[in-house]
PDB file of N, CA, C and O in Angstrom, chain B, residues numbered from 101:
ATOM      1  N   MET B 101       0.887  -1.271  -0.102  1.00  0.00           N
ATOM      2  CA  MET B 101      -0.177  -0.108  -0.081  1.00  0.00           C
ATOM      3  C   MET B 101       1.143   1.175  -0.045  1.00  0.00           C
ATOM      4  O   MET B 101       2.130   1.203   0.691  1.00  0.00           O
ATOM      5  N   ILE B 102       0.672   2.296  -1.264  1.00  0.00           N
ATOM      6  CA  ILE B 102       1.512   3.596  -1.144  1.00  0.00           C
ATOM      7  C   ILE B 102       0.770   4.581  -0.516  1.00  0.00           C
ATOM      8  O   ILE B 102      -0.434   4.534  -0.767  1.00  0.00           O
ATOM      9  N   PHE B 103       1.109   5.387   0.166  1.00  0.00           N
ATOM     10  CA  PHE B 103       1.039   6.648   1.084  1.00  0.00           C
ATOM     11  C   PHE B 103       1.376   7.529   0.047  1.00  0.00           C
ATOM     12  O   PHE B 103       2.197   7.348  -0.852  1.00  0.00           O
ATOM     13  N   GLU B 104       0.401   8.853   0.338  1.00  0.00           N
ATOM     14  CA  GLU B 104       0.952  10.076   0.103  1.00  0.00           C
ATOM     15  C   GLU B 104       0.925  11.025   1.103  1.00  0.00           C
ATOM     16  O   GLU B 104       0.292  10.652   2.091  1.00  0.00           O
ATOM     17  N   LEU B 105       1.373  12.058   1.168  1.00  0.00           N
ATOM     18  CA  LEU B 105       1.146  13.448   1.737  1.00  0.00           C
ATOM     19  C   LEU B 105       0.308  14.903   1.839  1.00  0.00           C
ATOM     20  O   LEU B 105       0.822  15.990   1.573  1.00  0.00           O
ATOM     21  N   LYS B 106      -0.813  14.749   2.190  1.00  0.00           N
ATOM     22  CA  LYS B 106      -1.462  16.439   1.698  1.00  0.00           C
ATOM     23  C   LYS B 106      -1.791  17.121   2.498  1.00  0.00           C
ATOM     24  O   LYS B 106      -2.470  16.724   3.446  1.00  0.00           O
ATOM     25  N   ALA B 107      -1.456  18.185   2.369  1.00  0.00           N
ATOM     26  CA  ALA B 107      -1.870  19.526   3.098  1.00  0.00           C
ATOM     27  C   ALA B 107      -2.962  19.930   2.969  1.00  0.00           C
ATOM     28  O   ALA B 107      -3.617  20.183   1.958  1.00  0.00           O
ATOM     29  N   GLU B 108      -3.277  20.031   4.454  1.00  0.00           N
ATOM     30  CA  GLU B 108      -4.548  20.668   5.182  1.00  0.00           C
ATOM     31  C   GLU B 108      -4.054  22.312   5.524  1.00  0.00           C
ATOM     32  O   GLU B 108      -3.245  22.674   6.378  1.00  0.00           O
ATOM     33  N   TYR B 109      -4.597  22.899   4.847  1.00  0.00           N
ATOM     34  CA  TYR B 109      -4.483  24.829   5.199  1.00  0.00           C
ATOM     35  C   TYR B 109      -4.868  25.458   6.150  1.00  0.00           C
ATOM     36  O   TYR B 109      -5.693  24.818   6.801  1.00  0.00           O
ATOM     37  N   GLY B 110      -4.640  26.484   6.561  1.00  0.00           N
ATOM     38  CA  GLY B 110      -5.224  27.079   7.678  1.00  0.00           C
ATOM     39  C   GLY B 110      -6.548  27.520   7.301  1.00  0.00           C
ATOM     40  O   GLY B 110      -7.230  27.125   6.355  1.00  0.00           O
ATOM     41  N   PHE B 111      -6.865  28.553   8.335  1.00  0.00           N
ATOM     42  CA  PHE B 111      -8.591  28.519   8.389  1.00  0.00           C
ATOM     43  C   PHE B 111      -8.843  29.680   7.405  1.00  0.00           C
ATOM     44  O   PHE B 111      -9.832  29.812   6.684  1.00  0.00           O
ATOM     45  N   ALA B 112      -7.717  30.544   7.506  1.00  0.00           N
ATOM     46  CA  ALA B 112      -8.418  31.961   6.592  1.00  0.00           C
ATOM     47  C   ALA B 112      -8.620  31.630   5.102  1.00  0.00           C
ATOM     48  O   ALA B 112      -7.640  31.153   4.530  1.00  0.00           O
ATOM     49  N   SER B 113     -10.176  31.882   4.118  1.00  0.00           N
ATOM     50  CA  SER B 113      -9.018  31.893   3.084  1.00  0.00           C
ATOM     51  C   SER B 113      -8.356  32.275   2.043  1.00  0.00           C
ATOM     52  O   SER B 113      -8.505  31.968   0.860  1.00  0.00           O
ATOM     53  N   VAL B 114      -7.312  33.244   2.758  1.00  0.00           N
ATOM     54  CA  VAL B 114      -6.116  33.472   1.728  1.00  0.00           C
ATOM     55  C   VAL B 114      -4.883  33.148   2.281  1.00  0.00           C
ATOM     56  O   VAL B 114      -3.734  33.482   1.994  1.00  0.00           O
ATOM     57  N   ASP B 115      -5.438  32.310   3.270  1.00  0.00           N
ATOM     58  CA  ASP B 115      -4.022  31.643   3.949  1.00  0.00           C
ATOM     59  C   ASP B 115      -3.317  30.206   3.595  1.00  0.00           C
ATOM     60  O   ASP B 115      -3.921  29.155   3.809  1.00  0.00           O
ATOM     61  N   THR B 116      -2.298  30.227   3.165  1.00  0.00           N
ATOM     62  CA  THR B 116      -1.265  29.287   2.271  1.00  0.00           C
ATOM     63  C   THR B 116      -0.615  28.496   3.263  1.00  0.00           C
ATOM     64  O   THR B 116      -0.554  27.286   3.045  1.00  0.00           O
ATOM     65  N   GLU B 117      -0.104  28.964   4.344  1.00  0.00           N
ATOM     66  CA  GLU B 117       0.784  28.133   5.144  1.00  0.00           C
ATOM     67  C   GLU B 117      -0.466  26.531   5.645  1.00  0.00           C
ATOM     68  O   GLU B 117      -1.608  26.361   6.073  1.00  0.00           O
ATOM     69  N   ILE B 118       0.760  25.690   5.210  1.00  0.00           N
ATOM     70  CA  ILE B 118       0.361  24.380   6.086  1.00  0.00           C
ATOM     71  C   ILE B 118      -0.075  23.709   7.461  1.00  0.00           C
ATOM     72  O   ILE B 118       0.609  22.981   8.181  1.00  0.00           O
ATOM     73  N   HIS B 119      -1.362  24.128   7.642  1.00  0.00           N
ATOM     74  CA  HIS B 119      -1.953  23.644   9.018  1.00  0.00           C
ATOM     75  C   HIS B 119      -1.492  22.422   9.499  1.00  0.00           C
ATOM     76  O   HIS B 119      -0.973  22.402  10.615  1.00  0.00           O
ATOM     77  N   LEU B 120      -1.603  21.314   8.792  1.00  0.00           N
ATOM     78  CA  LEU B 120      -1.580  20.287   8.686  1.00  0.00           C
ATOM     79  C   LEU B 120      -1.218  19.341   8.047  1.00  0.00           C
ATOM     80  O   LEU B 120      -2.077  19.193   7.178  1.00  0.00           O
ATOM     81  N   TRP B 121       0.023  18.113   7.868  1.00  0.00           N
ATOM     82  CA  TRP B 121      -0.499  16.659   7.077  1.00  0.00           C
ATOM     83  C   TRP B 121      -0.713  15.772   6.983  1.00  0.00           C
ATOM     84  O   TRP B 121      -0.224  14.969   7.777  1.00  0.00           O
ATOM     85  N   HIS B 122      -1.569  15.341   5.969  1.00  0.00           N
ATOM     86  CA  HIS B 122      -2.237  14.322   6.529  1.00  0.00           C
ATOM     87  C   HIS B 122      -2.142  13.155   4.910  1.00  0.00           C
ATOM     88  O   HIS B 122      -1.985  13.378   3.710  1.00  0.00           O
ATOM     89  N   LEU B 123      -2.345  11.878   5.778  1.00  0.00           N
ATOM     90  CA  LEU B 123      -1.929  10.469   4.880  1.00  0.00           C
ATOM     91  C   LEU B 123      -2.768  10.253   4.381  1.00  0.00           C
ATOM     92  O   LEU B 123      -3.763  10.206   5.105  1.00  0.00           O
ATOM     93  N   VAL B 124      -3.004   9.972   2.861  1.00  0.00           N
ATOM     94  CA  VAL B 124      -3.787   9.445   1.742  1.00  0.00           C
ATOM     95  C   VAL B 124      -3.132   8.478   1.140  1.00  0.00           C
ATOM     96  O   VAL B 124      -1.943   8.608   0.847  1.00  0.00           O
ATOM     97  N   ARG B 125      -3.753   7.495   0.905  1.00  0.00           N
ATOM     98  CA  ARG B 125      -3.291   6.525  -0.184  1.00  0.00           C
ATOM     99  C   ARG B 125      -3.304   7.126  -1.587  1.00  0.00           C
ATOM    100  O   ARG B 125      -4.095   7.984  -1.977  1.00  0.00           O
ATOM    101  N   GLU B 126      -2.202   6.493  -2.380  1.00  0.00           N
ATOM    102  CA  GLU B 126      -2.016   6.985  -3.609  1.00  0.00           C
ATOM    103  C   GLU B 126      -2.926   7.771  -4.674  1.00  0.00           C
ATOM    104  O   GLU B 126      -3.527   7.067  -5.487  1.00  0.00           O
ATOM    105  N   GLY B 127      -3.006   8.480  -4.711  1.00  0.00           N
ATOM    106  CA  GLY B 127      -3.910   9.216  -5.609  1.00  0.00           C
ATOM    107  C   GLY B 127      -5.126   9.131  -4.894  1.00  0.00           C
ATOM    108  O   GLY B 127      -5.020  10.329  -4.629  1.00  0.00           O
ATOM    109  N   GLY B 128      -5.859   8.914  -4.509  1.00  0.00           N
ATOM    110  CA  GLY B 128      -6.840   9.384  -3.259  1.00  0.00           C
ATOM    111  C   GLY B 128      -7.257  10.573  -2.708  1.00  0.00           C
ATOM    112  O   GLY B 128      -6.528  11.540  -2.487  1.00  0.00           O
ATOM    113  N   SER B 129      -8.417  10.495  -2.492  1.00  0.00           N
ATOM    114  CA  SER B 129      -8.379  12.076  -1.903  1.00  0.00           C
ATOM    115  C   SER B 129      -9.591  11.865  -0.219  1.00  0.00           C
ATOM    116  O   SER B 129     -10.330  12.702   0.301  1.00  0.00           O
ATOM    117  N   VAL B 130      -9.423  10.993   0.018  1.00  0.00           N
ATOM    118  CA  VAL B 130      -9.847  10.606   1.648  1.00  0.00           C
ATOM    119  C   VAL B 130      -8.470  10.397   2.641  1.00  0.00           C
ATOM    120  O   VAL B 130      -7.762   9.390   2.610  1.00  0.00           O
ATOM    121  N   ALA B 131      -8.280  11.435   3.423  1.00  0.00           N
ATOM    122  CA  ALA B 131      -7.069  10.409   4.349  1.00  0.00           C
ATOM    123  C   ALA B 131      -7.451   9.686   5.387  1.00  0.00           C
ATOM    124  O   ALA B 131      -8.646   9.517   5.627  1.00  0.00           O
ATOM    125  N   LEU B 132      -6.215   9.026   6.342  1.00  0.00           N
ATOM    126  CA  LEU B 132      -6.487   7.800   7.012  1.00  0.00           C
ATOM    127  C   LEU B 132      -7.562   8.117   8.217  1.00  0.00           C
ATOM    128  O   LEU B 132      -8.217   7.240   8.780  1.00  0.00           O
ATOM    129  N   CYS B 133      -7.641   9.734   8.559  1.00  0.00           N
ATOM    130  CA  CYS B 133      -8.270  10.499   9.397  1.00  0.00           C
ATOM    131  C   CYS B 133      -9.989  10.584   8.861  1.00  0.00           C
ATOM    132  O   CYS B 133     -10.926  11.155   9.418  1.00  0.00           O
ATOM    133  N   GLU B 134      -9.975   9.999   7.919  1.00  0.00           N
ATOM    134  CA  GLU B 134     -11.320   9.883   7.017  1.00  0.00           C
ATOM    135  C   GLU B 134     -11.871  11.935   6.771  1.00  0.00           C
ATOM    136  O   GLU B 134     -12.975  12.462   6.638  1.00  0.00           O
ATOM    137  N   ARG B 135     -10.537  12.470   6.814  1.00  0.00           N
ATOM    138  CA  ARG B 135     -10.988  13.939   6.190  1.00  0.00           C
ATOM    139  C   ARG B 135     -10.675  14.010   4.953  1.00  0.00           C
ATOM    140  O   ARG B 135      -9.617  13.599   4.477  1.00  0.00           O
ATOM    141  N   THR B 136     -11.765  14.647   4.222  1.00  0.00           N
ATOM    142  CA  THR B 136     -11.418  14.180   2.775  1.00  0.00           C
ATOM    143  C   THR B 136     -10.986  15.947   2.150  1.00  0.00           C
ATOM    144  O   THR B 136     -11.363  17.114   2.262  1.00  0.00           O
ATOM    145  N   MET B 137      -9.936  15.093   1.455  1.00  0.00           N
ATOM    146  CA  MET B 137      -8.464  16.632   0.956  1.00  0.00           C
ATOM    147  C   MET B 137      -9.403  16.926  -0.753  1.00  0.00           C
ATOM    148  O   MET B 137     -10.268  16.374  -1.432  1.00  0.00           O
ATOM    149  N   THR B 138      -8.447  18.263  -0.791  1.00  0.00           N
ATOM    150  CA  THR B 138      -9.433  18.979  -2.273  1.00  0.00           C
ATOM    151  C   THR B 138      -8.049  17.769  -3.072  1.00  0.00           C
ATOM    152  O   THR B 138      -7.117  17.127  -2.587  1.00  0.00           O
ATOM    153  N   VAL B 139      -8.654  17.975  -4.636  1.00  0.00           N
ATOM    154  CA  VAL B 139      -7.388  17.791  -5.389  1.00  0.00           C
ATOM    155  C   VAL B 139      -6.651  18.794  -5.206  1.00  0.00           C
ATOM    156  O   VAL B 139      -5.548  18.278  -5.026  1.00  0.00           O
ATOM    157  N   ASP B 140      -6.467  20.397  -5.099  1.00  0.00           N
ATOM    158  CA  ASP B 140      -5.511  21.078  -5.532  1.00  0.00           C
ATOM    159  C   ASP B 140      -4.571  21.293  -4.170  1.00  0.00           C
ATOM    160  O   ASP B 140      -3.733  22.192  -4.105  1.00  0.00           O
ATOM    161  N   SER B 141      -4.825  20.347  -3.094  1.00  0.00           N
ATOM    162  CA  SER B 141      -3.709  20.626  -1.702  1.00  0.00           C
ATOM    163  C   SER B 141      -2.149  20.048  -2.445  1.00  0.00           C
ATOM    164  O   SER B 141      -2.024  19.074  -3.187  1.00  0.00           O
ATOM    165  N   ARG B 142      -1.016  21.039  -1.948  1.00  0.00           N
ATOM    166  CA  ARG B 142      -0.042  20.480  -1.917  1.00  0.00           C
ATOM    167  C   ARG B 142      -0.137  18.486  -2.075  1.00  0.00           C
ATOM    168  O   ARG B 142      -1.146  17.792  -1.950  1.00  0.00           O
ATOM    169  N   THR B 143       0.767  18.199  -2.267  1.00  0.00           N
ATOM    170  CA  THR B 143       1.156  16.869  -2.373  1.00  0.00           C
ATOM    171  C   THR B 143       2.751  16.511  -2.083  1.00  0.00           C
ATOM    172  O   THR B 143       3.740  17.108  -2.506  1.00  0.00           O
ATOM    173  N   ARG B 144       2.696  15.599  -1.413  1.00  0.00           N
ATOM    174  CA  ARG B 144       4.568  15.434  -1.177  1.00  0.00           C
ATOM    175  C   ARG B 144       4.686  13.581  -0.800  1.00  0.00           C
ATOM    176  O   ARG B 144       3.862  13.037  -0.066  1.00  0.00           O
ATOM    177  N   SER B 145       5.775  12.874  -1.412  1.00  0.00           N
ATOM    178  CA  SER B 145       5.794  11.631  -1.137  1.00  0.00           C
ATOM    179  C   SER B 145       5.829  11.372  -0.003  1.00  0.00           C
ATOM    180  O   SER B 145       6.085  12.287   0.779  1.00  0.00           O
ATOM    181  N   SER B 146       5.511   9.633   0.652  1.00  0.00           N
ATOM    182  CA  SER B 146       4.965   9.394   1.775  1.00  0.00           C
ATOM    183  C   SER B 146       6.973   9.693   2.798  1.00  0.00           C
ATOM    184  O   SER B 146       7.294   9.993   3.948  1.00  0.00           O
ATOM    185  N   ALA B 147       7.859   9.332   1.324  1.00  0.00           N
ATOM    186  CA  ALA B 147       9.361   9.079   2.098  1.00  0.00           C
ATOM    187  C   ALA B 147       9.644  10.620   2.176  1.00  0.00           C
ATOM    188  O   ALA B 147      10.865  10.689   2.038  1.00  0.00           O
ATOM    189  N   ASP B 148       9.133  11.950   2.333  1.00  0.00           N
ATOM    190  CA  ASP B 148       9.171  12.230   2.745  1.00  0.00           C
ATOM    191  C   ASP B 148       8.220  12.491   4.949  1.00  0.00           C
ATOM    192  O   ASP B 148       8.230  13.386   5.795  1.00  0.00           O
ATOM    193  N   LEU B 149       7.907  11.763   4.890  1.00  0.00           N
ATOM    194  CA  LEU B 149       7.420  11.620   6.345  1.00  0.00           C
ATOM    195  C   LEU B 149       8.590  12.023   7.111  1.00  0.00           C
ATOM    196  O   LEU B 149       8.251  12.997   7.783  1.00  0.00           O
ATOM    197  N   ARG B 150       9.709  11.754   7.306  1.00  0.00           N
ATOM    198  CA  ARG B 150      10.804  12.160   7.965  1.00  0.00           C
ATOM    199  C   ARG B 150      11.483  13.679   8.165  1.00  0.00           C
ATOM    200  O   ARG B 150      12.313  14.134   8.952  1.00  0.00           O
ATOM    201  N   ASP B 151      10.682  14.252   7.015  1.00  0.00           N
ATOM    202  CA  ASP B 151      10.946  15.397   7.416  1.00  0.00           C
ATOM    203  C   ASP B 151      10.114  16.815   7.765  1.00  0.00           C
ATOM    204  O   ASP B 151      10.324  18.027   7.736  1.00  0.00           O
ATOM    205  N   ILE B 152       9.244  16.063   8.047  1.00  0.00           N
ATOM    206  CA  ILE B 152       8.020  16.968   8.736  1.00  0.00           C
ATOM    207  C   ILE B 152       7.766  16.496   9.944  1.00  0.00           C
ATOM    208  O   ILE B 152       7.464  15.386  10.383  1.00  0.00           O
ATOM    209  N   PHE B 153       7.980  17.765  10.495  1.00  0.00           N
ATOM    210  CA  PHE B 153       7.670  18.114  11.920  1.00  0.00           C
ATOM    211  C   PHE B 153       6.578  17.039  12.555  1.00  0.00           C
ATOM    212  O   PHE B 153       5.444  17.140  12.087  1.00  0.00           O
ATOM    213  N   PRO B 154       6.757  16.167  13.421  1.00  0.00           N
ATOM    214  CA  PRO B 154       6.008  15.829  14.196  1.00  0.00           C
ATOM    215  C   PRO B 154       4.457  16.063  14.360  1.00  0.00           C
ATOM    216  O   PRO B 154       3.506  15.401  13.943  1.00  0.00           O
ATOM    217  N   GLU B 155       4.515  17.256  15.125  1.00  0.00           N
ATOM    218  CA  GLU B 155       3.550  18.184  15.048  1.00  0.00           C
ATOM    219  C   GLU B 155       2.789  19.022  14.150  1.00  0.00           C
ATOM    220  O   GLU B 155       2.125  20.044  14.323  1.00  0.00           O
ATOM    221  N   ARG B 156       3.129  18.156  12.925  1.00  0.00           N
ATOM    222  CA  ARG B 156       2.623  18.664  11.306  1.00  0.00           C
ATOM    223  C   ARG B 156       2.284  17.543  11.175  1.00  0.00           C
ATOM    224  O   ARG B 156       2.057  17.200  10.015  1.00  0.00           O
ATOM    225  N   LEU B 157       2.172  16.888  11.869  1.00  0.00           N
ATOM    226  CA  LEU B 157       1.324  15.678  11.106  1.00  0.00           C
ATOM    227  C   LEU B 157      -0.112  15.525  11.431  1.00  0.00           C
ATOM    228  O   LEU B 157      -0.391  16.214  12.412  1.00  0.00           O
ATOM    229  N   CYS B 158      -1.156  14.848  10.945  1.00  0.00           N
ATOM    230  CA  CYS B 158      -2.297  14.732  11.503  1.00  0.00           C
ATOM    231  C   CYS B 158      -1.856  13.343  12.646  1.00  0.00           C
ATOM    232  O   CYS B 158      -1.257  12.358  12.216  1.00  0.00           O
ATOM    233  N   PRO B 159      -2.323  13.499  14.329  1.00  0.00           N
ATOM    234  CA  PRO B 159      -2.189  12.746  15.148  1.00  0.00           C
ATOM    235  C   PRO B 159      -3.149  10.991  14.305  1.00  0.00           C
ATOM    236  O   PRO B 159      -2.737   9.835  14.210  1.00  0.00           O
ATOM    237  N   ALA B 160      -4.595  11.699  13.837  1.00  0.00           N
ATOM    238  CA  ALA B 160      -5.323  10.393  13.886  1.00  0.00           C
ATOM    239  C   ALA B 160      -4.555   9.959  12.427  1.00  0.00           C
ATOM    240  O   ALA B 160      -5.063   8.940  11.957  1.00  0.00           O
ATOM    241  N   CYS B 161      -3.727  10.372  11.820  1.00  0.00           N
ATOM    242  CA  CYS B 161      -3.209   9.743  10.568  1.00  0.00           C
ATOM    243  C   CYS B 161      -1.998   8.925  10.596  1.00  0.00           C
ATOM    244  O   CYS B 161      -1.728   8.027   9.798  1.00  0.00           O
ATOM    245  N   ARG B 162      -1.200   9.366  11.716  1.00  0.00           N
ATOM    246  CA  ARG B 162      -0.157   8.885  12.081  1.00  0.00           C
ATOM    247  C   ARG B 162      -1.009   7.418  12.819  1.00  0.00           C
ATOM    248  O   ARG B 162      -1.341   6.411  12.194  1.00  0.00           O
ATOM    249  N   GLN B 163      -1.170   7.620  13.964  1.00  0.00           N
ATOM    250  CA  GLN B 163      -2.154   6.721  14.649  1.00  0.00           C
ATOM    251  C   GLN B 163      -2.338   5.498  13.768  1.00  0.00           C
ATOM    252  O   GLN B 163      -1.785   4.408  13.909  1.00  0.00           O
ATOM    253  N   ARG B 164      -3.123   5.829  12.925  1.00  0.00           N
ATOM    254  CA  ARG B 164      -4.122   4.806  12.119  1.00  0.00           C
ATOM    255  C   ARG B 164      -3.035   4.243  10.627  1.00  0.00           C
ATOM    256  O   ARG B 164      -3.236   3.307   9.853  1.00  0.00           O
ATOM    257  N   TYR B 165      -1.936   5.210  10.666  1.00  0.00           N
ATOM    258  CA  TYR B 165      -0.787   4.449   9.685  1.00  0.00           C
ATOM    259  C   TYR B 165       0.481   3.323  10.239  1.00  0.00           C
ATOM    260  O   TYR B 165       1.278   2.608   9.631  1.00  0.00           O
ATOM    261  N   CYS B 166       0.217   3.570  11.667  1.00  0.00           N
ATOM    262  CA  CYS B 166       0.873   2.863  12.449  1.00  0.00           C
ATOM    263  C   CYS B 166       0.239   1.751  12.469  1.00  0.00           C
ATOM    264  O   CYS B 166       0.965   0.760  12.393  1.00  0.00           O
ATOM    265  N   GLU B 167      -1.359   1.487  12.578  1.00  0.00           N
ATOM    266  CA  GLU B 167      -1.486   0.348  12.957  1.00  0.00           C
ATOM    267  C   GLU B 167      -1.499  -0.353  11.233  1.00  0.00           C
ATOM    268  O   GLU B 167      -0.920  -1.416  11.007  1.00  0.00           O
ATOM    269  N   LEU B 168      -2.135   0.314  10.282  1.00  0.00           N
ATOM    270  CA  LEU B 168      -1.514  -0.793   9.013  1.00  0.00           C
ATOM    271  C   LEU B 168      -0.380  -0.901   9.025  1.00  0.00           C
ATOM    272  O   LEU B 168      -0.474  -2.127   9.084  1.00  0.00           O
ATOM    273  N   LEU B 169       0.851  -0.716   9.025  1.00  0.00           N
ATOM    274  CA  LEU B 169       2.061  -1.223   9.292  1.00  0.00           C
ATOM    275  C   LEU B 169       2.709  -1.377  10.348  1.00  0.00           C
ATOM    276  O   LEU B 169       3.473  -0.656  10.989  1.00  0.00           O
ATOM    277  N   PRO B 170       2.214  -2.685  10.496  1.00  0.00           N
ATOM    278  CA  PRO B 170       3.129  -2.878  12.249  1.00  0.00           C
ATOM    279  C   PRO B 170       4.275  -3.335  11.971  1.00  0.00           C
ATOM    280  O   PRO B 170       4.926  -3.469  13.007  1.00  0.00           O
ATOM    281  N   SER B 171       4.949  -3.702  10.872  1.00  0.00           N
ATOM    282  CA  SER B 171       6.120  -3.615  10.871  1.00  0.00           C
ATOM    283  C   SER B 171       7.089  -2.506  11.542  1.00  0.00           C
ATOM    284  O   SER B 171       8.084  -2.634  12.257  1.00  0.00           O
ATOM    285  N   MET B 172       6.297  -1.166  10.946  1.00  0.00           N
ATOM    286  CA  MET B 172       6.943  -0.169  11.718  1.00  0.00           C
ATOM    287  C   MET B 172       7.513   0.257  13.703  1.00  0.00           C
ATOM    288  O   MET B 172       8.162   1.114  14.303  1.00  0.00           O
ATOM    289  N   THR B 173       6.812  -0.874  13.968  1.00  0.00           N
ATOM    290  CA  THR B 173       6.858  -1.229  15.670  1.00  0.00           C
ATOM    291  C   THR B 173       8.007  -2.325  15.752  1.00  0.00           C
ATOM    292  O   THR B 173       8.275  -3.310  15.064  1.00  0.00           O
ATOM    293  N   HIS B 174       8.521  -1.800  16.771  1.00  0.00           N
ATOM    294  CA  HIS B 174       9.972  -2.603  16.896  1.00  0.00           C
ATOM    295  C   HIS B 174       9.486  -2.933  18.503  1.00  0.00           C
ATOM    296  O   HIS B 174       9.054  -2.101  19.301  1.00  0.00           O
ATOM    297  N   PRO B 175       9.702  -4.510  18.758  1.00  0.00           N
ATOM    298  CA  PRO B 175       9.022  -5.380  19.544  1.00  0.00           C
ATOM    299  C   PRO B 175      10.614  -5.003  20.520  1.00  0.00           C
ATOM    300  O   PRO B 175      11.724  -4.920  19.994  1.00  0.00           O
ATOM    301  N   ALA B 176      10.366  -4.849  21.794  1.00  0.00           N
ATOM    302  CA  ALA B 176      11.331  -4.733  23.355  1.00  0.00           C
ATOM    303  C   ALA B 176      12.533  -5.698  22.410  1.00  0.00           C
ATOM    304  O   ALA B 176      12.323  -6.385  21.410  1.00  0.00           O
ATOM    305  N   PRO B 177      13.829  -5.448  23.146  1.00  0.00           N
ATOM    306  CA  PRO B 177      14.736  -6.488  22.736  1.00  0.00           C
ATOM    307  C   PRO B 177      14.751  -7.846  24.026  1.00  0.00           C
ATOM    308  O   PRO B 177      14.583  -7.752  25.241  1.00  0.00           O
ATOM    309  N   ALA B 178      14.953  -8.751  23.386  1.00  0.00           N
ATOM    310  CA  ALA B 178      15.350  -9.823  23.711  1.00  0.00           C
ATOM    311  C   ALA B 178      16.252  -9.687  25.462  1.00  0.00           C
ATOM    312  O   ALA B 178      17.312  -9.061  25.478  1.00  0.00           O
ATOM    313  N   ALA B 179      15.696 -10.339  26.865  1.00  0.00           N
ATOM    314  CA  ALA B 179      16.886 -10.105  27.850  1.00  0.00           C
ATOM    315  C   ALA B 179      17.885 -11.091  27.297  1.00  0.00           C
ATOM    316  O   ALA B 179      17.723 -12.001  26.484  1.00  0.00           O
ATOM    317  N   PRO B 180      19.236 -10.577  28.110  1.00  0.00           N
ATOM    318  CA  PRO B 180      20.684 -11.592  27.398  1.00  0.00           C
ATOM    319  C   PRO B 180      20.076 -12.853  28.109  1.00  0.00           C
ATOM    320  O   PRO B 180      19.371 -12.885  29.117  1.00  0.00           O
ATOM    321  N   VAL B 181      20.548 -13.931  27.291  1.00  0.00           N
ATOM    322  CA  VAL B 181      20.691 -14.913  27.910  1.00  0.00           C
ATOM    323  C   VAL B 181      22.192 -15.270  28.641  1.00  0.00           C
ATOM    324  O   VAL B 181      23.346 -14.987  28.319  1.00  0.00           O
ATOM    325  N   ALA B 182      21.793 -15.790  29.421  1.00  0.00           N
ATOM    326  CA  ALA B 182      22.883 -16.322  30.922  1.00  0.00           C
ATOM    327  C   ALA B 182      23.046 -18.032  30.088  1.00  0.00           C
ATOM    328  O   ALA B 182      22.217 -18.844  29.677  1.00  0.00           O
ATOM    329  N   HIS B 183      24.662 -17.991  30.135  1.00  0.00           N
ATOM    330  CA  HIS B 183      25.841 -19.167  29.748  1.00  0.00           C
ATOM    331  C   HIS B 183      26.491 -19.129  31.175  1.00  0.00           C
ATOM    332  O   HIS B 183      26.954 -18.283  31.940  1.00  0.00           O
ATOM    333  N   SER B 184      26.270 -20.585  31.134  1.00  0.00           N
ATOM    334  CA  SER B 184      26.655 -20.677  32.612  1.00  0.00           C
ATOM    335  C   SER B 184      28.397 -21.709  31.911  1.00  0.00           C
ATOM    336  O   SER B 184      28.635 -22.491  30.990  1.00  0.00           O
ATOM    337  N   LYS B 185      29.218 -21.030  33.081  1.00  0.00           N
ATOM    338  CA  LYS B 185      30.776 -21.329  32.778  1.00  0.00           C
ATOM    339  C   LYS B 185      30.680 -23.334  33.253  1.00  0.00           C
ATOM    340  O   LYS B 185      30.159 -24.004  34.145  1.00  0.00           O
ATOM    341  N   GLY B 186      31.289 -23.517  32.370  1.00  0.00           N
ATOM    342  CA  GLY B 186      31.776 -25.200  32.599  1.00  0.00           C
ATOM    343  C   GLY B 186      32.636 -25.761  32.279  1.00  0.00           C
ATOM    344  O   GLY B 186      32.742 -26.951  32.576  1.00  0.00           O
TER     345      GLY B 186
END
């Protein structure tokens, strides 16, 4: 499953500052948080996720993305195994 980032702009009609980034399935218009994005919203590759400040990514989209991609979570490291000297 491939995702892209779509911009949500500020609240003023002339405001072009990006308020939040949302995750959308590539070519889609509905974000993972179920917000419908406009077709003219700025779009970026999901590879750019690492370049976006965490507070600029929609929290609901981030949570849903992590649920869809469980391989992103890392298990706790295993406890070291004690070896007996013999």
